[in-house]
C-alpha positions as MATLAB code, in Angstrom:
seq = 'MLIIGDARLPAPVRKKLAAFGKFIPFMTRGITYEAVSGHPDLFFCSFQKQLIVAPNLPEQYIVLLNDNGIDFVKGTKPVGKSYPEIARYNVVITDKYLIHNNKYIDNSIRQIFQDREWLPVHQGYTRCNLMALSSELFITSDKGIFKELKKKQLDVHYFSPEGIILEGFEYGFLGGCLGFWGSKIFVSGKFSHYREGNRLMALLKNRQYDIVELYDGPLIDGGSLFFLD';
ca = [
    -141.078  112.327  -13.437;
    -144.116  110.447  -11.608;
    -147.820  110.958  -12.556;
    -150.408  109.897   -9.492;
    -153.752  109.185  -10.993;
    -156.528  106.907  -10.002;
    -155.860  102.912  -10.501;
    -159.479  102.724  -12.114;
    -158.557  104.742  -14.920;
    -158.795  102.962  -18.491;
    -155.909  101.221  -19.650;
    -155.226  103.728  -22.704;
    -155.416  106.414  -20.198;
    -152.436  104.960  -18.405;
    -150.991  104.127  -21.083;
    -150.582  107.099  -22.814;
    -149.505  109.262  -19.573;
    -146.440  106.087  -19.417;
    -145.011  108.023  -22.227;
    -144.667  111.176  -20.300;
    -142.853  109.473  -16.690;
    -143.702  106.502  -14.655;
    -146.988  106.291  -13.779;
    -148.027  105.449  -10.577;
    -152.010  103.897   -9.838;
    -153.042  104.875   -7.049;
    -155.770  102.981   -4.571;
    -156.331  103.090   -0.690;
    -158.664  100.770    1.191;
    -160.599  101.574    4.229;
    -159.937  104.844    4.470;
    -162.892  107.055    2.716;
    -165.948  105.961    0.625;
    -165.136  103.527   -2.764;
    -166.156  105.738   -5.634;
    -163.102  108.221   -4.359;
    -160.695  105.611   -2.887;
    -158.570  106.204   -5.760;
    -158.403  110.042   -5.771;
    -155.042  111.151   -5.560;
    -156.545  115.174   -4.936;
    -157.922  113.894   -1.377;
    -154.918  112.887   -0.022;
    -151.615  115.088   -1.904;
    -151.469  118.788   -1.756;
    -149.324  120.357   -4.194;
    -147.501  123.818   -5.684;
    -144.681  123.316   -7.994;
    -141.550  121.503   -5.136;
    -143.853  121.552   -2.370;
    -146.131  118.478   -1.232;
    -147.997  117.971    1.730;
    -149.343  114.658    1.865;
    -152.409  113.233    4.721;
    -150.854  111.398    7.094;
    -152.662  108.656    6.599;
    -151.626  108.442    3.176;
    -150.853  104.427    2.442;
    -147.137  103.534    3.217;
    -145.930  102.634    0.043;
    -146.725  105.286   -1.516;
    -144.575  107.697    1.295;
    -141.994  104.749    0.154;
    -142.910  105.804   -3.710;
    -141.837  108.737   -3.008;
    -139.143  108.530   -0.492;
    -137.364  106.352   -3.456;
    -137.560  108.557   -6.012;
    -136.334  111.312   -3.983;
    -139.764  113.747   -3.750;
    -139.784  116.144   -0.906;
    -143.135  116.557    0.810;
    -144.722  117.250    4.555;
    -147.012  115.064    6.116;
    -150.462  117.265    6.912;
    -151.557  116.881   10.635;
    -155.619  115.274    9.924;
    -156.028  112.129    8.374;
    -158.483  111.947    5.264;
    -161.770  111.306    6.728;
    -164.508  108.795    5.564;
    -166.743  111.435    4.696;
    -167.355  115.055    3.859;
    -165.394  117.233    5.214;
    -162.891  115.487    6.529;
    -162.389  113.590    3.381;
    -161.614  117.070    2.280;
    -158.991  118.756    4.058;
    -156.127  118.121    1.484;
    -158.502  119.354   -1.884;
    -156.739  123.110   -1.610;
    -156.256  124.859   -5.022;
    -152.263  127.119   -4.464;
    -151.078  129.277   -6.860;
    -148.211  131.717   -6.029;
    -150.583  134.446   -4.966;
    -153.927  132.456   -3.389;
    -154.623  129.613   -1.334;
    -158.173  128.654   -2.214;
    -160.744  126.515   -0.249;
    -163.158  126.507    2.920;
    -161.592  128.333    5.991;
    -163.355  125.304    7.733;
    -162.088  122.060    6.748;
    -158.287  123.070    5.465;
    -155.559  121.163    7.413;
    -153.430  123.623    9.420;
    -150.251  122.713    7.974;
    -151.090  123.511    4.358;
    -151.838  126.736    6.153;
    -149.030  127.207    8.132;
    -147.014  126.576    4.956;
    -148.396  129.041    2.054;
    -148.813  131.330    5.208;
    -147.418  134.241    2.662;
    -150.786  133.455    0.640;
    -153.479  135.518    0.126;
    -156.514  133.474    1.378;
    -159.822  133.262   -0.881;
    -162.405  131.447    1.086;
    -164.759  129.624   -0.713;
    -168.361  127.582    0.613;
    -167.194  124.649   -1.650;
    -165.057  121.724    0.220;
    -163.859  119.738   -3.074;
    -162.031  122.778   -4.143;
    -159.596  120.948   -6.649;
    -161.834  118.600   -7.851;
    -163.464  121.771   -9.149;
    -160.850  124.272   -9.987;
    -157.802  124.246  -12.240;
    -155.248  127.426  -11.442;
    -153.715  127.543  -14.943;
    -151.576  130.679  -13.331;
    -152.563  133.211  -10.341;
    -155.172  135.118  -13.071;
    -156.704  132.100  -15.236;
    -158.498  129.713  -13.616;
    -161.380  127.119  -14.824;
    -163.976  125.519  -12.719;
    -167.382  123.228  -12.313;
    -168.437  125.169   -9.241;
    -170.673  128.227   -9.339;
    -170.140  129.501   -5.907;
    -166.433  129.261   -6.686;
    -166.615  131.242   -9.852;
    -168.874  133.889   -7.927;
    -166.383  134.470   -5.717;
    -163.379  134.414   -7.744;
    -165.012  137.319  -10.203;
    -165.138  139.055   -6.760;
    -161.520  139.145   -6.394;
    -161.858  140.518  -10.796;
    -159.981  136.928  -11.759;
    -160.383  135.480  -14.867;
    -162.059  132.712  -13.855;
    -164.204  130.575  -16.422;
    -167.223  128.591  -15.259;
    -167.653  125.447  -17.646;
    -170.959  122.891  -16.357;
    -170.242  119.397  -14.684;
    -172.832  117.871  -16.459;
    -171.738  114.309  -18.778;
    -168.392  114.162  -16.411;
    -168.109  110.614  -14.932;
    -167.866  109.498  -11.878;
    -169.258  106.223  -11.075;
    -171.688  106.356   -8.376;
    -172.931  110.124   -8.491;
    -174.672  111.864  -11.259;
    -171.429  113.814  -12.274;
    -168.123  114.024  -11.497;
    -165.764  117.453  -11.227;
    -163.834  119.159  -14.078;
    -160.633  119.213  -11.793;
    -160.647  115.927  -11.607;
    -160.469  115.426  -15.058;
    -157.207  117.531  -15.728;
    -153.621  117.268  -15.173;
    -151.182  120.147  -15.958;
    -147.901  120.276  -16.642;
    -145.689  123.216  -17.947;
    -147.782  124.038  -20.815;
    -149.488  121.470  -21.483;
    -153.028  120.218  -20.249;
    -154.021  116.200  -19.814;
    -157.454  115.472  -20.271;
    -158.942  111.841  -19.006;
    -161.117  111.786  -22.175;
    -161.601  113.564  -25.062;
    -163.282  116.935  -25.335;
    -165.844  116.087  -28.184;
    -167.110  113.617  -25.903;
    -167.677  117.393  -23.704;
    -170.910  119.036  -24.362;
    -168.811  121.823  -23.393;
    -165.747  120.772  -25.317;
    -165.323  122.810  -27.868;
    -165.424  126.158  -25.573;
    -162.617  125.299  -23.214;
    -160.647  123.431  -25.977;
    -160.549  126.797  -27.607;
    -160.114  128.928  -24.232;
    -156.747  126.492  -23.443;
    -155.697  126.793  -26.744;
    -156.289  130.883  -27.410;
    -153.859  130.559  -23.661;
    -151.560  128.669  -25.703;
    -151.593  125.516  -23.522;
    -151.250  122.256  -25.374;
    -154.050  120.051  -25.103;
    -153.310  116.355  -24.688;
    -156.512  114.206  -24.547;
    -155.501  111.345  -22.676;
    -158.199  108.610  -24.679;
    -161.513  108.712  -26.983;
    -164.465  108.355  -24.344;
    -166.450  110.746  -21.846;
    -164.112  113.068  -19.275;
    -164.093  110.689  -16.099;
    -163.156  112.301  -12.820;
    -160.411  110.443  -11.443;
    -159.398  113.260   -9.053;
    -156.887  114.506  -11.072;
    -153.677  113.704  -12.458;
    -150.195  114.660  -10.053;
    -147.209  115.320  -11.805;
    -144.244  114.982   -9.439;
    -140.319  115.114  -10.004;
];
């Protein structure tokens, strides 16, 4: 199991994740702006065993995937310097839905998952703001995404992004603080440091998810955690 996360995540986070698999510190240079240069959800798009990577993913990570026998497909357009070119792979996929802004998504993702129902949203940073726990249950820190999923009568819950740390910005996004593997939800922080943490924890526990808080501190948006095997 490879666990890919921002290389700048606190040491206790990286150490605790290493108990679940091989932690791979992720970082890029000169591709996009510094604050999100280590965010894997800008370079990787995954659903179960299907993985699409940006064509300008640094070669060391291509080698790593190959060495660990992880199948992947390269996308068609590179991650760019700024929005929206930075958000081409920041897509949420479930076994029923493909959720992203229709203007920004890379064509490779659209083609691979063409059997999914398209759910268009305005937010290009979709994966940053939305976690799909199933095709019916979602948590989001974006009000626009919340409204669109509500229109589909999906079980979607909004949580404020305020208090989520992303250096250089007023706040980060909820999806960027989380990782999902099996029945476990991994949190880059502790819910007691987040003003809506009790409500979010109650929701997850009520749905029978195990919560793994990775360090005793505020929630950090590190571009999500990717579990690949």
